[in-house]
MDTraj code that builds the backbone (N, CA, C; nanometers):
import mdtraj as md
import numpy as np

residues = "MET LYS ASN GLU TYR LEU ILE ILE ALA ALA ARG ILE LYS ARG GLU LEU LYS ASN ILE SER GLU VAL VAL SER ARG SER ILE ASN ILE TRP ASN LYS GLY ALA ILE ILE GLY ASP ASP MET TYR ILE ASP ALA THR ALA LEU ASN LEU HIS SER PHE TYR SER GLY ILE GLU LYS ILE PHE VAL ILE VAL ALA GLU GLY VAL ASP GLN SER LYS PRO SER SER SER SER TRP HIS LYS ALA LEU ILE GLN GLN MET GLY ALA GLU ILE LYS GLY ILE ARG PRO GLN VAL ILE SER ASP SER LEU ILE ASN ARG LEU ASP ASN TYR ARG GLY PHE ARG HIS VAL VAL ARG ASN VAL TYR THR TYR THR LEU ASP GLU ARG ASN ILE LYS LEU LEU VAL ASP GLU LEU GLU ASP ILE MET LYS ALA LEU THR LYS GLU LEU LEU ILE PHE VAL ASP PHE LEU GLU LYS ILE GLU ILE ASN".split()
xyz = np.array([
    [1.8344, 1.5818, -1.5695],
    [1.8306, 1.4380, -1.5866],
    [1.9366, 1.3682, -1.5010],
    [2.0533, 1.4294, -1.4901],
    [2.1625, 1.3713, -1.4108],
    [2.1160, 1.3458, -1.2675],
    [2.0475, 1.4443, -1.2072],
    [1.9970, 1.4274, -1.0711],
    [1.9060, 1.3062, -1.0593],
    [1.8161, 1.2901, -1.1569],
    [1.7233, 1.1773, -1.1550],
    [1.7991, 1.0452, -1.1589],
    [1.9015, 1.0369, -1.2418],
    [1.9795, 0.9143, -1.2519],
    [2.0592, 0.8877, -1.1248],
    [2.1072, 0.9940, -1.0596],
    [2.1774, 0.9759, -0.9327],
    [2.0821, 0.9239, -0.8248],
    [1.9610, 0.9720, -0.8288],
    [1.8590, 0.9246, -0.7341],
    [1.8273, 0.7777, -0.7611],
    [1.8123, 0.7410, -0.8870],
    [1.7863, 0.6019, -0.9236],
    [1.9026, 0.5143, -0.8783],
    [2.0248, 0.5588, -0.9022],
    [2.1435, 0.4832, -0.8601],
    [2.1418, 0.4622, -0.7085],
    [2.1092, 0.5652, -0.6334],
    [2.1051, 0.5550, -0.4873],
    [1.9954, 0.4583, -0.4424],
    [1.8831, 0.4620, -0.5086],
    [1.7734, 0.3707, -0.4738],
    [1.8120, 0.2257, -0.5019],
    [1.8817, 0.2022, -0.6126],
    [1.9270, 0.0668, -0.6452],
    [2.0232, 0.0172, -0.5376],
    [2.1160, 0.1014, -0.4970],
    [2.2118, 0.0626, -0.3926],
    [2.1395, 0.0282, -0.2626],
    [2.0416, 0.1095, -0.2282],
    [1.9662, 0.0834, -0.1048],
    [1.8904, -0.0485, -0.1136],
    [1.8272, -0.0733, -0.2261],
    [1.7539, -0.1992, -0.2434],
    [1.8485, -0.3185, -0.2407],
    [1.9671, -0.3036, -0.2986],
    [2.0656, -0.4123, -0.2946],
    [2.1037, -0.4461, -0.1504],
    [2.1164, -0.3443, -0.0689],
    [2.1478, -0.3658, 0.0728],
    [2.0344, -0.4433, 0.1399],
    [1.9113, -0.4048, 0.1131],
    [1.7954, -0.4745, 0.1706],
    [1.7880, -0.6189, 0.1222],
    [1.8120, -0.6390, -0.0063],
    [1.8070, -0.7737, -0.0627],
    [1.9173, -0.8604, -0.0029],
    [2.0327, -0.8031, 0.0181],
    [2.1432, -0.8760, 0.0804],
    [2.1049, -0.9241, 0.2201],
    [2.0342, -0.8417, 0.2931],
    [1.9860, -0.8803, 0.4266],
    [1.8878, -0.9968, 0.4154],
    [1.8012, -0.9930, 0.3160],
    [1.7048, -1.1011, 0.2949],
    [1.7777, -1.2320, 0.2615],
    [1.8834, -1.2227, 0.1830],
    [1.9628, -1.3415, 0.1495],
    [2.0214, -1.4022, 0.2771],
    [2.0809, -1.3192, 0.3615],
    [2.1377, -1.3679, 0.4879],
    [2.0309, -1.4339, 0.5742],
    [1.9178, -1.3690, 0.5846],
    [1.8080, -1.4243, 0.6652],
    [1.7607, -1.5576, 0.6089],
    [1.7465, -1.5656, 0.4784],
    [1.7005, -1.6901, 0.4153],
    [1.7930, -1.8054, 0.4483],
    [1.9207, -1.7823, 0.4328],
    [2.0203, -1.8875, 0.4583],
    [2.0236, -1.9248, 0.6060],
    [2.0211, -1.8248, 0.6935],
    [2.0225, -1.8517, 0.8375],
    [1.8994, -1.9290, 0.8828],
    [1.7835, -1.8888, 0.8352],
    [1.6595, -1.9578, 0.8715],
    [1.6649, -2.1023, 0.8232],
    [1.7079, -2.1211, 0.6994],
    [1.7153, -2.2558, 0.6422],
    [1.8103, -2.3443, 0.7249],
    [1.9281, -2.2930, 0.7549],
    [2.0266, -2.3712, 0.8292],
    [1.9803, -2.4027, 0.9713],
    [1.9232, -2.3050, 1.0400],
    [1.8736, -2.3283, 1.1760],
    [1.7570, -2.4268, 1.1753],
    [1.6690, -2.4103, 1.0787],
    [1.5535, -2.4991, 1.0690],
    [1.5928, -2.6427, 1.0436],
    [1.6933, -2.6625, 0.9615],
    [1.7394, -2.7977, 0.9317],
    [1.7949, -2.8653, 1.0576],
    [1.8577, -2.7876, 1.1451],
    [1.9138, -2.8416, 1.2700],
    [1.8021, -2.8745, 1.3686],
    [1.7083, -2.7817, 1.3825],
    [1.5990, -2.7987, 1.4792],
    [1.5031, -2.9090, 1.4349],
    [1.4784, -2.9173, 1.3044],
    [1.3901, -3.0207, 1.2527],
    [1.2432, -2.9822, 1.2482],
    [1.2093, -2.8623, 1.2869],
    [1.0714, -2.8135, 1.2800],
    [1.0485, -2.7609, 1.1383],
    [0.9477, -2.8137, 1.0702],
    [0.9285, -2.7749, 0.9299],
    [0.8716, -2.6339, 0.9103],
    [0.8515, -2.5604, 1.0176],
    [0.8066, -2.4212, 1.0042],
    [0.9134, -2.3357, 0.9358],
    [1.0383, -2.3811, 0.9395],
    [1.1450, -2.3064, 0.8731],
    [1.1225, -2.3012, 0.7222],
    [1.0511, -2.3992, 0.6698],
    [1.0217, -2.3994, 0.5262],
    [0.9365, -2.2776, 0.4921],
    [0.8345, -2.2517, 0.5729],
    [0.7470, -2.1360, 0.5505],
    [0.8263, -2.0055, 0.5584],
    [0.9094, -1.9931, 0.6619],
    [0.9865, -1.8700, 0.6817],
    [1.0868, -1.8498, 0.5684],
    [1.1506, -1.9572, 0.5253],
    [1.2460, -1.9467, 0.4143],
    [1.1728, -1.9070, 0.2871],
    [1.0587, -1.9685, 0.2635],
    [0.9800, -1.9374, 0.1432],
    [0.9410, -1.7896, 0.1415],
    [0.9004, -1.7372, 0.2549],
    [0.8632, -1.5959, 0.2621],
    [0.9828, -1.5064, 0.2289],
    [1.1005, -1.5425, 0.2792],
    [1.2199, -1.4637, 0.2502],
    [1.2628, -1.4775, 0.1047],
    [1.2470, -1.5947, 0.0457],
    [1.2774, -1.6111, -0.0971],
    [1.1810, -1.5266, -0.1813],
    [1.0579, -1.5200, -0.1374],
    [0.9591, -1.4322, -0.2019],
    [1.0067, -1.2874, -0.1946],
    [1.0525, -1.2469, -0.0765],
    [1.1022, -1.1099, -0.0582],
    [1.2263, -1.0838, -0.1419],
    [1.3110, -1.1847, -0.1574],
    [1.4314, -1.1724, -0.2397],
    [1.3941, -1.1307, -0.3816],
    [1.3045, -1.2057, -0.4444],
    [1.2700, -1.1704, -0.5818],
    [1.1875, -1.0425, -0.5883],
    [1.1021, -1.0200, -0.4905],
    [1.0230, -0.8960, -0.4891],
    [1.1136, -0.7738, -0.4820],
    [1.2214, -0.7837, -0.4045],
    [1.3179, -0.6737, -0.3964],
    [1.3882, -0.6502, -0.5297],
    [1.4237, -0.7584, -0.5961],
    [1.4869, -0.7466, -0.7281],
    [1.3898, -0.6820, -0.8257],
    [1.2667, -0.7273, -0.8215],
    [1.1657, -0.6719, -0.9111],
    [1.1430, -0.5233, -0.8825],
    [1.1545, -0.4835, -0.7569],
    [1.1411, -0.3423, -0.7211],
    [1.2490, -0.2603, -0.7919],
    [1.3711, -0.3137, -0.7956],
    [1.4799, -0.2459, -0.8679],
    [1.4463, -0.2359, -1.0161],
    [1.3961, -0.3443, -1.0728],
    [1.3625, -0.3442, -1.2157],
    [1.2538, -0.2405, -1.2473],
    [1.1578, -0.2265, -1.1584],
    [1.0514, -0.1263, -1.1777],
    [1.1110, 0.0147, -1.1698],
    [1.2019, 0.0364, -1.0766],
    [1.2688, 0.1666, -1.0649],
    [1.3377, 0.2022, -1.1960],
    [1.4089, 0.1047, -1.2546],
    [1.4790, 0.1281, -1.3815],
    [1.3790, 0.1481, -1.4953],
    [1.2775, 0.0623, -1.5015],
    [1.1794, 0.0718, -1.6097],
    [1.1086, 0.2071, -1.6091],
    [1.0667, 0.2514, -1.4917],
    [0.9941, 0.3780, -1.4829],
    [1.0866, 0.4988, -1.4922],
    [1.2015, 0.4918, -1.4265],
    [1.2879, 0.6084, -1.4170],
    [1.3836, 0.6281, -1.5326],
    [1.4281, 0.5193, -1.5939],
    [1.5249, 0.5293, -1.7032],
    [1.4578, 0.4995, -1.8372],
    [1.3913, 0.3846, -1.8459],
    [1.3293, 0.3432, -1.9721],
    [1.2041, 0.4251, -2.0039],
    [1.1402, 0.4767, -1.8999],
    [1.0131, 0.5495, -1.9127],
    [0.9018, 0.4594, -1.9657],
    [0.9143, 0.3288, -1.9381],
    [0.8139, 0.2333, -1.9847],
    [0.8214, 0.1052, -1.9029],
    [0.7103, 0.0723, -1.8380],
    [0.7009, -0.0515, -1.7603],
    [0.5957, -0.1404, -1.8256],
    [0.6255, -0.2685, -1.8445],
    [0.5261, -0.3574, -1.9049],
    [0.3960, -0.3574, -1.8250],
    [0.2857, -0.3764, -1.8948],
    [0.1569, -0.3745, -1.8260],
    [0.0661, -0.4909, -1.8653],
    [0.1180, -0.5851, -1.9413],
    [0.0370, -0.7002, -1.9822],
    [0.0141, -0.7930, -1.8631],
    [-0.0657, -0.8959, -1.8834],
    [-0.0914, -0.9908, -1.7753],
    [0.0355, -1.0668, -1.7362],
    [0.1313, -1.0741, -1.8260],
    [0.2582, -1.1411, -1.7966],
    [0.3700, -1.0383, -1.7770],
    [0.3370, -0.9277, -1.7101],
    [0.4318, -0.8172, -1.6971],
    [0.5557, -0.8544, -1.6154],
    [0.5424, -0.9483, -1.5221],
    [0.6591, -0.9880, -1.4419],
    [0.7669, -1.0485, -1.5320],
    [0.7251, -1.1347, -1.6215],
    [0.8187, -1.1979, -1.7163],
    [0.8717, -1.0934, -1.8145],
    [0.7850, -1.0084, -1.8640],
    [0.8267, -0.9042, -1.9592],
    [0.9253, -0.8072, -1.8947],
    [0.9063, -0.7787, -1.7666],
    [0.9946, -0.6851, -1.6964],
    [1.1370, -0.7396, -1.6872],
    [1.1515, -0.8653, -1.6507],
    [1.2859, -0.9220, -1.6400],
    [1.3519, -0.9285, -1.7781],
    [1.2729, -0.9557, -1.8812],
    [1.3260, -0.9567, -2.0178],
    [1.3696, -0.8161, -2.0598],
    [1.2932, -0.7163, -2.0203],
    [1.3283, -0.5770, -2.0506],
    [1.4636, -0.5408, -1.9892],
    [1.4908, -0.5911, -1.8695],
    [1.6174, -0.5600, -1.8025],
    [1.7362, -0.6250, -1.8744],
    [1.7094, -0.7286, -1.9520],
    [1.8144, -0.7948, -2.0267],
    [1.8402, -0.7339, -2.1629],
    [1.7601, -0.6346, -2.1969],
    [1.7737, -0.5717, -2.3285],
    [1.8488, -0.4394, -2.3186],
    [1.9393, -0.4188, -2.4139],
    [2.0018, -0.2869, -2.4270],
    [1.9010, -0.1984, -2.4987],
    [1.8854, -0.0772, -2.4516],
    [1.7962, 0.0180, -2.5185],
    [1.8861, 0.1252, -2.5791],
    [1.9022, 0.1145, -2.7081],
    [1.9957, 0.1996, -2.7813],
    [1.9700, 0.3480, -2.7524],
    [2.0756, 0.4164, -2.7172],
    [2.0674, 0.5588, -2.6888],
    [2.0133, 0.5919, -2.5507],
    [1.9719, 0.4902, -2.4757],
    [1.9153, 0.5152, -2.3429],
    [1.9990, 0.4487, -2.2336],
    [2.0196, 0.3171, -2.2487],
    [2.0940, 0.2459, -2.1456],
    [2.1460, 0.1125, -2.1985],
    [2.2500, 0.0601, -2.1312],
    [2.2975, -0.0741, -2.1653],
    [2.2067, -0.1788, -2.1005],
    [2.2345, -0.3024, -2.1286],
    [2.1675, -0.4136, -2.0627],
    [2.1884, -0.3990, -1.9115],
    [2.0831, -0.4152, -1.8330],
    [2.0937, -0.4019, -1.6874],
    [2.1501, -0.5309, -1.6271],
    [2.0984, -0.6442, -1.6719],
    [2.1485, -0.7746, -1.6262],
    [2.1697, -0.8650, -1.7467],
    [2.2591, -0.9610, -1.7305],
    [2.2946, -1.0524, -1.8393],
    [2.1865, -1.1574, -1.8634],
    [2.1925, -1.2170, -1.9805],
    [2.0991, -1.3246, -2.0139],
    [2.1135, -1.4425, -1.9184],
    [2.2366, -1.4753, -1.8806],
    [2.2556, -1.5886, -1.7892],
    [2.1936, -1.5588, -1.6531],
    [2.2039, -1.4347, -1.6066],
    [2.1425, -1.3997, -1.4792],
    [1.9901, -1.4004, -1.4897],
    [1.9381, -1.3576, -1.6025],
    [1.7926, -1.3645, -1.6236],
    [1.7455, -1.5080, -1.6063],
    [1.8159, -1.6012, -1.6692],
    [1.7775, -1.7423, -1.6596],
    [1.7823, -1.7921, -1.5160],
    [1.8827, -1.7511, -1.4425],
    [1.8960, -1.7947, -1.3029],
    [1.7884, -1.7311, -1.2140],
    [1.7592, -1.6054, -1.2390],
    [1.6582, -1.5354, -1.1585],
    [1.5165, -1.5833, -1.1897],
    [1.4973, -1.6370, -1.3078],
    [1.3635, -1.6791, -1.3478],
    [1.3077, -1.7871, -1.2543],
    [1.3942, -1.8694, -1.1969],
    [1.3484, -1.9698, -1.0996],
    [1.2881, -1.9029, -0.9765],
    [1.3466, -1.7924, -0.9348],
    [1.2961, -1.7193, -0.8177],
    [1.1670, -1.6456, -0.8521],
    [1.1591, -1.5954, -0.9749],
    [1.0356, -1.5305, -1.0194],
    [0.9220, -1.6319, -1.0162],
    [0.9479, -1.7495, -1.0683],
    [0.8468, -1.8548, -1.0675],
    [0.8086, -1.8978, -0.9268],
    [0.9083, -1.9081, -0.8396],
    [0.8819, -1.9481, -0.7018],
    [0.7995, -1.8420, -0.6293],
    [0.8282, -1.7155, -0.6561],
    [0.7517, -1.6057, -0.5955],
    [0.6038, -1.6216, -0.6293],
    [0.5777, -1.6595, -0.7541],
    [0.4394, -1.6816, -0.7975],
    [0.3773, -1.7990, -0.7194],
    [0.4537, -1.9050, -0.7006],
    [0.4056, -2.0213, -0.6263],
    [0.3691, -1.9813, -0.4835],
    [0.4581, -1.9085, -0.4170],
    [0.4346, -1.8687, -0.2779],
    [0.3059, -1.7875, -0.2662],
    [0.2771, -1.7078, -0.3664],
    [0.1566, -1.6246, -0.3623],
    [0.0290, -1.7042, -0.3873],
    [0.0432, -1.8257, -0.4418],
    [-0.0758, -1.8965, -0.4885],
    [-0.1000, -2.0348, -0.4293],
    [-0.0197, -2.0770, -0.3328],
    [-0.0433, -2.2078, -0.2705],
    [-0.0404, -2.1935, -0.1186],
    [-0.0877, -2.2963, -0.0521],
    [-0.0760, -2.3012, 0.0930],
    [0.0671, -2.3404, 0.1268],
    [0.1238, -2.2750, 0.2267],
    [0.2652, -2.2975, 0.2565],
    [0.2960, -2.4426, 0.2932],
    [0.2012, -2.5134, 0.3534],
    [0.2304, -2.6514, 0.3912],
    [0.2477, -2.7433, 0.2700],
    [0.2139, -2.6946, 0.1504],
    [0.2300, -2.7766, 0.0299],
    [0.3603, -2.7468, -0.0457],
    [0.4403, -2.6559, 0.0055],
    [0.5652, -2.6198, -0.0630],
    [0.6622, -2.7374, -0.0648],
    [0.7360, -2.7497, -0.1725],
    [0.8324, -2.8575, -0.1916],
    [0.9664, -2.8209, -0.1272],
    [1.0015, -2.8896, -0.0208],
    [1.1245, -2.8618, 0.0534],
    [1.2486, -2.8744, -0.0357],
    [1.2490, -2.9706, -0.1250],
    [1.3653, -2.9904, -0.2133],
    [1.3853, -2.8718, -0.3061],
    [1.2766, -2.8171, -0.3573],
    [1.2848, -2.7004, -0.4461],
    [1.3383, -2.5790, -0.3691],
    [1.2917, -2.5611, -0.2479],
    [1.3386, -2.4498, -0.1657],
    [1.4876, -2.4651, -0.1369],
    [1.5310, -2.5869, -0.1069],
    [1.6732, -2.6113, -0.0805],
    [1.7578, -2.5731, -0.2022],
    [1.7133, -2.6089, -0.3208],
    [1.7869, -2.5724, -0.4423],
    [1.7982, -2.4204, -0.4563],
    [1.6903, -2.3508, -0.4270],
    [1.6920, -2.2045, -0.4363],
    [1.7843, -2.1436, -0.3311],
    [1.7806, -2.1959, -0.2103],
    [1.8669, -2.1450, -0.1032],
    [2.0135, -2.1717, -0.1373],
    [2.0422, -2.2901, -0.1901],
    [2.1800, -2.3263, -0.2241],
    [2.2414, -2.2331, -0.3290],
    [2.1601, -2.1788, -0.4164],
    [2.2075, -2.0891, -0.5233],
    [2.2113, -1.9423, -0.4818],
    [2.1499, -1.9120, -0.3704],
    [2.1241, -1.7735, -0.3317],
    [2.2489, -1.6868, -0.3222],
    [2.3514, -1.7320, -0.2558],
    [2.4719, -1.6492, -0.2403],
    [2.5389, -1.6196, -0.3746],
    [2.5508, -1.7214, -0.4585],
    [2.6134, -1.7003, -0.5899],
    [2.5320, -1.6050, -0.6760],
    [2.4021, -1.6206, -0.6718],
    [2.3162, -1.5318, -0.7510],
    [2.3234, -1.3894, -0.6976],
    [2.3285, -1.3752, -0.5657],
    [2.3389, -1.2414, -0.5070],
    [2.4689, -1.1744, -0.5482],
    [2.5779, -1.2498, -0.5506],
    [2.7068, -1.1938, -0.5939],
    [2.6990, -1.1464, -0.7394],
    [2.6439, -1.2305, -0.8260],
    [2.6316, -1.1945, -0.9680],
    [2.5389, -1.0746, -0.9858],
    [2.4266, -1.0751, -0.9157],
    [2.3312, -0.9644, -0.9236],
    [2.3949, -0.8340, -0.8775],
    [2.4634, -0.8386, -0.7644],
    [2.5287, -0.7191, -0.7118],
    [2.6312, -0.6658, -0.8108],
    [2.7125, -0.7538, -0.8637],
    [2.8156, -0.7131, -0.9595],
    [2.7522, -0.6451, -1.0814],
    [2.6523, -0.7072, -1.1389],
    [2.5907, -0.6522, -1.2601],
    [2.5148, -0.5224, -1.2314],
    [2.4448, -0.5164, -1.1199],
    [2.3706, -0.3936, -1.0894],
    [2.4638, -0.2782, -1.0540],
    [2.5759, -0.3078, -0.9899],
    [2.6703, -0.1997, -0.9589],
    [2.7384, -0.1471, -1.0857],
    [2.7556, -0.2304, -1.1851],
    [2.8048, -0.1830, -1.3152],
    [2.7017, -0.0881, -1.3759],
    [2.5744, -0.1243, -1.3643],
    [2.4677, -0.0377, -1.4151],
    [2.4608, 0.0932, -1.3355],
    [2.4751, 0.0849, -1.2046],
    [2.4769, 0.2052, -1.1196],
    [2.5907, 0.2967, -1.1626],
    [2.7068, 0.2397, -1.1905],
    [2.8216, 0.3178, -1.2370],
    [2.7870, 0.3915, -1.3668],
    [2.7178, 0.3226, -1.4560],
    [2.6715, 0.3858, -1.5807],
    [2.5822, 0.5060, -1.5491],
    [2.4864, 0.4880, -1.4590],
    [2.3934, 0.5958, -1.4233],
    [2.4667, 0.7151, -1.3622],
    [2.5661, 0.6874, -1.2795],
    [2.6383, 0.7943, -1.2103],
    [2.7314, 0.8714, -1.3026],
    [2.7644, 0.8133, -1.4172],
    [2.8554, 0.8784, -1.5096],
    [2.7853, 0.9544, -1.6226],
    [2.6540, 0.9425, -1.6300],
    [2.5804, 1.0109, -1.7361],
    [2.5951, 1.1617, -1.7177],
    [2.6259, 1.2297, -1.8245],
    [2.6412, 1.3752, -1.8193],
    [2.5147, 1.4438, -1.8654],
    [2.4941, 1.5626, -1.8178],
    [2.3778, 1.6413, -1.8552],
    [2.3916, 1.6822, -2.0020],
    [2.2860, 1.6584, -2.0774],
    [2.2868, 1.6947, -2.2212],
    [2.2606, 1.8408, -2.2421],
])
top = md.Topology()
chain = top.add_chain()
for i, resn in enumerate(residues, 1):
    res = top.add_residue(resn, chain, resSeq=i)
    for name in ("N", "CA", "C"):
        top.add_atom(name, md.element.get_by_symbol(name[0]), res)
traj = md.Trajectory(xyz[None], top)
């Protein structure tokens, strides 16, 4: 079991690195686009914000399948998955992310759904700006909380 948890910890670290790159790209695209004035930057930023939450969700699936041994499967599984990460599972694992982070990430989960279901030219620039403005702070909080969880995984002893 220890090996499996070390593998999960390594996968989380790798995904965090990828997500961090997406955060940098999102901010850079947004800032450059605002200077140039071409609204195509809205589409590119939206795609990267989509990737940001998709990467986070990938980590949550890794934890749900590899540690919890249970991934939600209802029609609202995306919402159930983030809620699962906020729950301590007695005898298995601590809370993966805090309730406050769940609330902050929920905006990105909702936006990811929007990007998948509308034409990009209809996206609300103001909403995207709010998401971009929060991105660095949320990434810092996410990294901190996930690395605490990784530390937990790396310290588990073989039973």
